[in-house]
TORZA-755914 format. One record per residue (C-alpha): residue in three letters; x, y, z. Coordinates in steps of 0.02 Angstrom, whole numbers, plus 50000, padded with zeros to 5 digits. Example, Ala and Ser with C-alpha at 12.3 -4.5 7.8 and 13.67 -1.06 7.14 Angstrom:
TORZA-755914
rec kolkol:ALA; xx:50615; yy:49775; zz:50390
rec kolkol:SER; xx:50684; yy:49947; zz:50357
***
This chain:
TORZA-755914
rec kolkol:UNK; xx:38741; yy:49546; zz:57478
rec kolkol:UNK; xx:38851; yy:49531; zz:57631
rec kolkol:UNK; xx:38993; yy:49623; zz:57540
rec kolkol:UNK; xx:38877; yy:49764; zz:57490
rec kolkol:UNK; xx:38805; yy:49782; zz:57664
rec kolkol:UNK; xx:38977; yy:49781; zz:57742
rec kolkol:UNK; xx:39034; yy:49917; zz:57623
rec kolkol:UNK; xx:38883; yy:50024; zz:57662
rec kolkol:UNK; xx:38913; yy:50003; zz:57848
rec kolkol:UNK; xx:39092; yy:50065; zz:57826
rec kolkol:UNK; xx:39021; yy:50225; zz:57747
rec kolkol:UNK; xx:38891; yy:50262; zz:57881
rec kolkol:UNK; xx:39005; yy:50398; zz:57953
rec kolkol:UNK; xx:38947; yy:50512; zz:57811
rec kolkol:UNK; xx:38766; yy:50508; zz:57868
rec kolkol:UNK; xx:38614; yy:50456; zz:57767
rec kolkol:UNK; xx:38424; yy:50446; zz:57771
rec kolkol:UNK; xx:38394; yy:50288; zz:57669
rec kolkol:UNK; xx:38487; yy:50139; zz:57596
rec kolkol:UNK; xx:38463; yy:50011; zz:57460
rec kolkol:UNK; xx:38543; yy:49875; zz:57354
rec kolkol:UNK; xx:38512; yy:49791; zz:57187
rec kolkol:UNK; xx:38588; yy:49620; zz:57154
rec kolkol:UNK; xx:38588; yy:49498; zz:57010
rec kolkol:UNK; xx:38467; yy:49355; zz:57048
rec kolkol:UNK; xx:38449; yy:49222; zz:56913
rec kolkol:UNK; xx:38407; yy:49320; zz:56755
rec kolkol:UNK; xx:38341; yy:49478; zz:56836
rec kolkol:UNK; xx:38384; yy:49603; zz:56972
rec kolkol:UNK; xx:38320; yy:49599; zz:57150
rec kolkol:UNK; xx:38310; yy:49775; zz:57219
rec kolkol:UNK; xx:38273; yy:49818; zz:57400
rec kolkol:UNK; xx:38266; yy:49995; zz:57472
rec kolkol:UNK; xx:38220; yy:50062; zz:57642
rec kolkol:UNK; xx:38205; yy:50233; zz:57720
rec kolkol:UNK; xx:38299; yy:50250; zz:57884
rec kolkol:UNK; xx:38446; yy:50158; zz:57959
rec kolkol:UNK; xx:38544; yy:50021; zz:57873
rec kolkol:UNK; xx:38477; yy:49894; zz:57997
rec kolkol:UNK; xx:38304; yy:49910; zz:57917
rec kolkol:UNK; xx:38377; yy:49863; zz:57749
rec kolkol:UNK; xx:38474; yy:49718; zz:57826
rec kolkol:UNK; xx:38316; yy:49652; zz:57907
rec kolkol:UNK; xx:38221; yy:49658; zz:57741
rec kolkol:UNK; xx:38363; yy:49568; zz:57652
rec kolkol:UNK; xx:38391; yy:49429; zz:57780
rec kolkol:UNK; xx:38287; yy:49298; zz:57684
rec kolkol:UNK; xx:38394; yy:49326; zz:57528
rec kolkol:UNK; xx:38570; yy:49326; zz:57600
rec kolkol:UNK; xx:38607; yy:49145; zz:57555
rec kolkol:UNK; xx:38514; yy:49129; zz:57391
rec kolkol:UNK; xx:38555; yy:49280; zz:57282
rec kolkol:UNK; xx:38673; yy:49203; zz:57155
rec kolkol:UNK; xx:38668; yy:49177; zz:56969
rec kolkol:UNK; xx:38743; yy:49039; zz:56864
rec kolkol:UNK; xx:38818; yy:49107; zz:56704
rec kolkol:UNK; xx:38930; yy:49014; zz:56582
rec kolkol:UNK; xx:38957; yy:48876; zz:56710
rec kolkol:UNK; xx:39018; yy:48995; zz:56845
rec kolkol:UNK; xx:38932; yy:49068; zz:56997
rec kolkol:UNK; xx:38918; yy:49255; zz:56970
rec kolkol:UNK; xx:38880; yy:49381; zz:57105
rec kolkol:UNK; xx:38864; yy:49564; zz:57063
rec kolkol:UNK; xx:38770; yy:49707; zz:57140
rec kolkol:UNK; xx:38767; yy:49890; zz:57186
rec kolkol:UNK; xx:38720; yy:49978; zz:57349
rec kolkol:UNK; xx:38696; yy:50154; zz:57411
rec kolkol:UNK; xx:38660; yy:50263; zz:57562
rec kolkol:UNK; xx:38571; yy:50426; zz:57521
rec kolkol:UNK; xx:38554; yy:50602; zz:57588
rec kolkol:UNK; xx:38396; yy:50676; zz:57509
rec kolkol:UNK; xx:38425; yy:50818; zz:57387
rec kolkol:UNK; xx:38284; yy:50794; zz:57260
rec kolkol:UNK; xx:38133; yy:50710; zz:57339
rec kolkol:UNK; xx:38096; yy:50673; zz:57520
rec kolkol:UNK; xx:38174; yy:50526; zz:57614
rec kolkol:UNK; xx:38069; yy:50373; zz:57568
rec kolkol:UNK; xx:38082; yy:50194; zz:57508
rec kolkol:UNK; xx:38033; yy:50252; zz:57333
rec kolkol:UNK; xx:38165; yy:50387; zz:57323
rec kolkol:UNK; xx:38306; yy:50279; zz:57392
rec kolkol:UNK; xx:38437; yy:50212; zz:57272
rec kolkol:UNK; xx:38464; yy:50106; zz:57168
rec kolkol:UNK; xx:38349; yy:50165; zz:57029
rec kolkol:UNK; xx:38299; yy:50065; zz:56876
rec kolkol:UNK; xx:38230; yy:50096; zz:56703
rec kolkol:UNK; xx:38056; yy:50048; zz:56642
rec kolkol:UNK; xx:38098; yy:49866; zz:56610
rec kolkol:UNK; xx:38218; yy:49834; zz:56754
rec kolkol:UNK; xx:38363; yy:49809; zz:56633
rec kolkol:UNK; xx:38476; yy:49950; zz:56696
rec kolkol:UNK; xx:38508; yy:49996; zz:56878
rec kolkol:UNK; xx:38604; yy:50145; zz:56944
rec kolkol:UNK; xx:38670; yy:50218; zz:57106
rec kolkol:UNK; xx:38730; yy:50398; zz:57105
rec kolkol:UNK; xx:38821; yy:50522; zz:57214
rec kolkol:UNK; xx:38806; yy:50703; zz:57161
rec kolkol:UNK; xx:38675; yy:50813; zz:57080
rec kolkol:UNK; xx:38610; yy:50806; zz:56901
rec kolkol:UNK; xx:38576; yy:50989; zz:56862
rec kolkol:UNK; xx:38482; yy:50960; zz:56699
rec kolkol:UNK; xx:38374; yy:50817; zz:56762
rec kolkol:UNK; xx:38209; yy:50910; zz:56734
rec kolkol:UNK; xx:38248; yy:50938; zz:56551
rec kolkol:UNK; xx:38302; yy:50757; zz:56527
rec kolkol:UNK; xx:38151; yy:50691; zz:56623
rec kolkol:UNK; xx:38031; yy:50790; zz:56514
rec kolkol:UNK; xx:38113; yy:50725; zz:56355
rec kolkol:UNK; xx:38111; yy:50545; zz:56416
rec kolkol:UNK; xx:37932; yy:50555; zz:56481
rec kolkol:UNK; xx:37878; yy:50620; zz:56311
rec kolkol:UNK; xx:37951; yy:50460; zz:56236
rec kolkol:UNK; xx:37848; yy:50352; zz:56355
rec kolkol:UNK; xx:37967; yy:50325; zz:56500
rec kolkol:UNK; xx:37879; yy:50306; zz:56667
rec kolkol:UNK; xx:37959; yy:50380; zz:56824
rec kolkol:UNK; xx:37924; yy:50315; zz:56999
rec kolkol:UNK; xx:38023; yy:50435; zz:57108
rec kolkol:UNK; xx:38054; yy:50620; zz:57133
rec kolkol:UNK; xx:38243; yy:50604; zz:57118
rec kolkol:UNK; xx:38363; yy:50677; zz:56991
rec kolkol:UNK; xx:38453; yy:50508; zz:56985
rec kolkol:UNK; xx:38309; yy:50412; zz:56906
rec kolkol:UNK; xx:38335; yy:50499; zz:56739
rec kolkol:UNK; xx:38502; yy:50408; zz:56721
rec kolkol:UNK; xx:38442; yy:50227; zz:56700
rec kolkol:UNK; xx:38304; yy:50286; zz:56583
rec kolkol:UNK; xx:38431; yy:50384; zz:56482
rec kolkol:UNK; xx:38544; yy:50232; zz:56472
rec kolkol:UNK; xx:38394; yy:50128; zz:56416
rec kolkol:UNK; xx:38358; yy:50250; zz:56277
rec kolkol:UNK; xx:38539; yy:50245; zz:56216
rec kolkol:UNK; xx:38576; yy:50060; zz:56236
rec kolkol:UNK; xx:38620; yy:49964; zz:56078
rec kolkol:UNK; xx:38703; yy:49810; zz:56151
rec kolkol:UNK; xx:38858; yy:49888; zz:56231
rec kolkol:UNK; xx:38831; yy:49937; zz:56413
rec kolkol:UNK; xx:38990; yy:50040; zz:56433
rec kolkol:UNK; xx:38955; yy:50136; zz:56273
rec kolkol:UNK; xx:38778; yy:50175; zz:56330
rec kolkol:UNK; xx:38839; yy:50234; zz:56500
rec kolkol:UNK; xx:38970; yy:50344; zz:56419
rec kolkol:UNK; xx:38843; yy:50418; zz:56298
rec kolkol:UNK; xx:38723; yy:50452; zz:56442
rec kolkol:UNK; xx:38861; yy:50535; zz:56545
rec kolkol:UNK; xx:38897; yy:50655; zz:56403
rec kolkol:UNK; xx:38718; yy:50718; zz:56415
rec kolkol:UNK; xx:38724; yy:50748; zz:56603
rec kolkol:UNK; xx:38765; yy:50917; zz:56679
rec kolkol:UNK; xx:38818; yy:50926; zz:56860
rec kolkol:UNK; xx:38918; yy:50812; zz:56973
rec kolkol:UNK; xx:38905; yy:50625; zz:56975
rec kolkol:UNK; xx:38986; yy:50463; zz:57024
rec kolkol:UNK; xx:38884; yy:50324; zz:56944
rec kolkol:UNK; xx:38887; yy:50136; zz:56961
rec kolkol:UNK; xx:38781; yy:50041; zz:56836
rec kolkol:UNK; xx:38731; yy:49858; zz:56821
rec kolkol:UNK; xx:38618; yy:49761; zz:56704
rec kolkol:UNK; xx:38552; yy:49582; zz:56697
rec kolkol:UNK; xx:38594; yy:49591; zz:56511
rec kolkol:UNK; xx:38778; yy:49592; zz:56563
rec kolkol:UNK; xx:38796; yy:49473; zz:56712
rec kolkol:UNK; xx:38952; yy:49497; zz:56815
rec kolkol:UNK; xx:38988; yy:49670; zz:56744
rec kolkol:UNK; xx:38985; yy:49841; zz:56827
rec kolkol:UNK; xx:39015; yy:50007; zz:56740
rec kolkol:UNK; xx:39068; yy:50164; zz:56831
rec kolkol:UNK; xx:39094; yy:50344; zz:56776
rec kolkol:UNK; xx:39128; yy:50504; zz:56872
rec kolkol:UNK; xx:39127; yy:50693; zz:56856
rec kolkol:UNK; xx:39166; yy:50803; zz:57007
rec kolkol:UNK; xx:39120; yy:50664; zz:57130
rec kolkol:UNK; xx:39245; yy:50531; zz:57186
rec kolkol:UNK; xx:39242; yy:50352; zz:57125
rec kolkol:UNK; xx:39370; yy:50219; zz:57172
rec kolkol:UNK; xx:39405; yy:50053; zz:57085
rec kolkol:UNK; xx:39463; yy:49911; zz:57198
rec kolkol:UNK; xx:39564; yy:49772; zz:57116
rec kolkol:UNK; xx:39539; yy:49606; zz:57205
rec kolkol:UNK; xx:39581; yy:49423; zz:57173
rec kolkol:UNK; xx:39445; yy:49358; zz:57058
rec kolkol:UNK; xx:39334; yy:49505; zz:57106
rec kolkol:UNK; xx:39331; yy:49692; zz:57077
rec kolkol:UNK; xx:39244; yy:49836; zz:57165
rec kolkol:UNK; xx:39180; yy:50013; zz:57145
rec kolkol:UNK; xx:39158; yy:50130; zz:57293
rec kolkol:UNK; xx:39141; yy:50313; zz:57331
rec kolkol:UNK; xx:39274; yy:50302; zz:57467
rec kolkol:UNK; xx:39418; yy:50185; zz:57508
rec kolkol:UNK; xx:39355; yy:50124; zz:57680
rec kolkol:UNK; xx:39218; yy:50023; zz:57595
rec kolkol:UNK; xx:39352; yy:49919; zz:57508
rec kolkol:UNK; xx:39487; yy:49894; zz:57637
rec kolkol:UNK; xx:39429; yy:49724; zz:57699
rec kolkol:UNK; xx:39438; yy:49655; zz:57521
rec kolkol:UNK; xx:39586; yy:49743; zz:57438
rec kolkol:UNK; xx:39718; yy:49876; zz:57462
rec kolkol:UNK; xx:39745; yy:49894; zz:57274
rec kolkol:UNK; xx:39645; yy:50043; zz:57218
rec kolkol:UNK; xx:39632; yy:50160; zz:57070
rec kolkol:UNK; xx:39550; yy:50332; zz:57078
rec kolkol:UNK; xx:39450; yy:50365; zz:56920
rec kolkol:UNK; xx:39493; yy:50525; zz:56827
rec kolkol:UNK; xx:39360; yy:50653; zz:56777
rec kolkol:UNK; xx:39249; yy:50582; zz:56640
rec kolkol:UNK; xx:39336; yy:50413; zz:56643
rec kolkol:UNK; xx:39231; yy:50256; zz:56618
rec kolkol:UNK; xx:39279; yy:50095; zz:56709
rec kolkol:UNK; xx:39215; yy:49922; zz:56659
rec kolkol:UNK; xx:39231; yy:49792; zz:56798
rec kolkol:UNK; xx:39207; yy:49606; zz:56772
***
């Protein structure tokens, strides 16, 4: 959590109206989102800062995603803040950009029984991944990305794949940071500089799997 919050603080220069994180906690995901300044999110997360870890295969695993948002679809609110999850809380996504065909996708997914809780274009992504998932997270993310029109930089996590993050981009920047025993995704290099100077800029349509 402290790494995520530090990274978000380093990106405050871009401006935002809400912030949120989702982190692996035991066998599920703890998500916390707040409208307003990052300090409101930090206050809400204070009780969890020392306890959000997960034991997996005998190792302590920490993984999570965070986001600061400027409202494009849906007003600034806790509900519309990222990260967004699917119906069962198995897939969580943060997104920079605009999904131009989100209404069409949302209608198709709602007709299949998916329940949406926000007014954002981003929320279609975890539901789309859920509908395409067959055991391989990266494959599901790639298949979902091929159905999206618009610009996106996506970071995806799932309690089904502890310690793994998947990223993909199209017309929005996404940077991989290569650390020692840890790896990172960020929308801009300043979020990573305290942890690594080894970075890789994802190409258009490229999928990255971080463990």
